Legacy VTK file of the C-alpha trace (Angstrom):
# vtk DataFile Version 3.0
C-alpha trace
ASCII
DATASET POLYDATA
POINTS 90 float
9.240 159.164 59.984
10.928 158.025 63.196
12.973 160.768 64.822
16.341 160.379 66.473
14.778 161.406 69.756
12.146 158.661 69.475
14.872 156.054 68.986
16.808 157.480 71.918
13.820 157.347 74.263
12.870 153.859 73.056
16.401 152.673 73.789
16.306 154.139 77.300
12.949 152.474 78.011
14.319 149.112 76.854
17.325 149.552 79.151
15.107 150.307 82.132
12.776 147.394 81.418
15.731 145.081 80.942
17.284 146.165 84.236
14.146 145.428 86.206
13.190 142.212 84.422
16.526 140.572 85.158
16.561 139.042 81.680
19.319 139.906 79.222
18.112 140.983 75.822
19.636 139.045 72.939
19.292 141.696 70.271
20.747 144.635 72.221
23.958 144.611 74.235
23.530 147.205 76.946
26.150 149.175 78.762
24.896 150.845 81.891
25.927 154.303 83.028
26.541 155.212 86.638
24.279 157.687 88.417
27.142 160.180 88.316
27.376 159.857 84.517
23.608 160.198 84.108
23.597 163.277 86.349
26.477 164.763 84.349
24.573 164.393 81.061
21.379 165.684 82.649
23.276 168.742 83.903
24.732 169.374 80.441
21.245 169.317 78.924
19.827 171.453 81.725
22.581 174.001 81.084
21.356 174.287 77.501
17.808 174.795 78.775
18.858 177.414 81.321
21.411 179.307 79.234
20.150 178.734 75.721
19.968 181.709 73.462
19.883 180.217 69.992
17.335 177.446 69.323
19.309 176.122 66.341
22.591 175.901 68.254
20.828 174.561 71.347
19.156 171.803 69.336
22.435 170.890 67.670
24.271 170.844 71.026
21.557 168.684 72.581
21.815 166.251 69.651
25.568 165.993 70.245
25.005 165.154 73.904
22.379 162.522 73.045
24.745 161.004 70.470
27.482 160.890 73.087
25.116 159.073 75.449
24.098 156.550 72.794
27.744 155.938 71.907
28.581 155.377 75.564
25.673 152.914 75.814
27.055 150.888 72.909
25.002 152.246 69.997
27.765 153.886 67.989
26.413 152.267 64.825
23.135 154.181 65.250
25.020 157.420 65.905
27.193 156.878 62.829
24.115 156.640 60.628
22.410 159.561 62.348
25.400 161.860 61.887
25.181 161.298 58.125
21.664 162.726 57.982
21.476 166.293 56.731
19.941 168.333 59.511
17.974 171.527 59.364
17.252 173.056 62.736
15.460 176.202 61.585
LINES 1 91
90 0 1 2 3 4 5 6 7 8 9 10 11 12 13 14 15 16 17 18 19 20 21 22 23 24 25 26 27 28 29 30 31 32 33 34 35 36 37 38 39 40 41 42 43 44 45 46 47 48 49 50 51 52 53 54 55 56 57 58 59 60 61 62 63 64 65 66 67 68 69 70 71 72 73 74 75 76 77 78 79 80 81 82 83 84 85 86 87 88 89
């Protein structure tokens, strides 16, 4: 079973490869985030790592941040499907 995190990391790799190849990808329409936006999301995730106290809540909060990133990058359709999956973080 492919996890949400696997899809997320795959998408980020494709973005990076596409940026350096100079060739637009026909099947994915990318939106690029600024360094400031990337740093902001990284800081939000690091805050969960540093201040986390509840693995279930931390996992759920991290998923929300990753969904926000994917939505910002133009993958709201993936997020919409993902949010309909019943999750069990225990």
